[in-house]
C-alpha positions in Angstrom: 0.1 -0.1 -0.1 1.3 3.4 -0.8 2.1 5.7 2.0 0.7 9.0 2.9 2.2 12.3 4.0 1.0 13.7 7.5 -1.2 16.0 5.5 -2.7 13.6 3.4 -3.3 11.3 6.5 -5.2 14.2 8.3 -7.7 14.9 5.3 -8.1 10.6 5.2 -8.6 10.8 9.2 -11.4 13.3 8.7 -13.0 11.5 5.5 -12.8 8.3 7.8 -14.6 10.1 10.5 -17.3 11.5 8.1 -17.7 8.3 6.0 -18.0 10.5 2.7 -18.2 14.1 2.4 -18.2 17.2 0.0 -15.3 19.4 0.0 -16.6 22.1 2.6 -17.7 19.3 4.8 -14.4 17.7 5.2 -12.8 21.3 5.5 -15.4 22.1 8.3 -14.5 18.8 10.3 -10.7 19.0 10.2 -8.8 20.5 13.4 -7.7 23.9 14.0 -5.9 25.5 12.4 -8.1 24.3 9.5 -6.1 24.4 6.1 -7.6 26.2 3.0 -10.2 24.6 0.9 -7.7 25.0 -2.0 -5.1 23.1 0.0 -7.6 20.2 1.0 -8.9 20.2 -2.7 -5.2 19.3 -3.7 -4.8 16.7 -1.1 -7.9 15.0 -2.4 -6.8 15.0 -5.8 -3.5 13.6 -4.7 -5.5 11.0 -2.8 -7.7 10.3 -5.9 -4.4 9.5 -7.8 -3.1 7.3 -4.8 -6.5 5.5 -4.9 -7.2 6.0 -1.6 -10.3 8.3 -2.2 -13.0 7.9 -4.9 -15.3 10.7 -6.5 -18.7 10.7 -6.8 -20.0 13.7 -9.4 -23.1 15.4 -8.2 -23.7 17.9 -11.1 -20.8 20.5 -10.5 -19.8 19.4 -6.9 -17.9 16.4 -5.9 -18.7 13.9 -3.0 -15.6 11.9 -1.7 -15.4 8.4 -0.5 -12.8 6.5 1.2 -11.7 3.5 -0.8 -8.9 2.4 1.9 -10.5 1.7 5.4 -8.5 3.1 8.2 -8.0 -0.4 9.6 -6.4 -1.6 6.4 -4.1 1.8 6.7 -3.4 1.4 9.9 -2.3 -2.5 9.6 0.0 -1.6 6.5 1.3 1.4 8.4 2.2 -0.9 11.4 3.7 -3.5 9.4 6.0 -0.9 7.8 7.1 0.3 11.0 7.9 -3.3 12.3 9.9 -3.9 9.1 11.6 -0.6 9.1 12.5 -0.2 12.8 12.0 -3.4 14.4 13.2 -6.1 12.2 9.9 -7.3 11.4 9.2 -7.9 15.0 6.0 -7.1 16.8 7.2 -8.2 20.0 10.3 -6.0 19.6 7.6 -3.0 19.3 6.1 -3.9 22.6 9.4 -4.4 24.3 10.5 -0.8 22.9 7.3 0.6 24.3 7.5 -0.9 27.7 11.3 0.1 27.8 10.2 3.7 26.9 7.2 3.6 29.2 4.8 4.1 26.8 2.9 0.7 27.8 3.0 -0.6 31.4 2.9 -4.0 32.4 -0.7 -3.5 33.2 -1.3 -2.7 29.7 0.8 -6.0 28.4 -1.3 -8.2 30.8 -4.6 -6.6 29.3 -3.5 -7.3 25.8 -2.3 -11.0 26.8 -5.9 -11.3 28.5 -7.5 -10.1 25.2 -5.2 -12.5 23.0 -6.2 -15.3 25.5 -9.9 -14.7 24.7 -9.3 -14.8 20.8 
């Protein structure tokens, strides 16, 4: 899967939250400071080119729909991080997070319990 820039990710996050939307709906839903509508329109064009977003023509306006789910993109991104920084090991990611005190032992135990249930 292609990677997105931070600006493209921000537009996708907003579109995932909306489910679908017109340009101005997307701009209004974006966090402050809101980018200019022309910037968002450019990002949407790029996202269409990257096949992350489709366009539904409604006369002279367009409604945008995500083609890639947030879960699919998250999985792909996490896999890239694992390959690029942690020798492809998810356990190395967890160890790193524990070492950096971003994940507590209680969090790890909770994850283990969730895994046992599944």
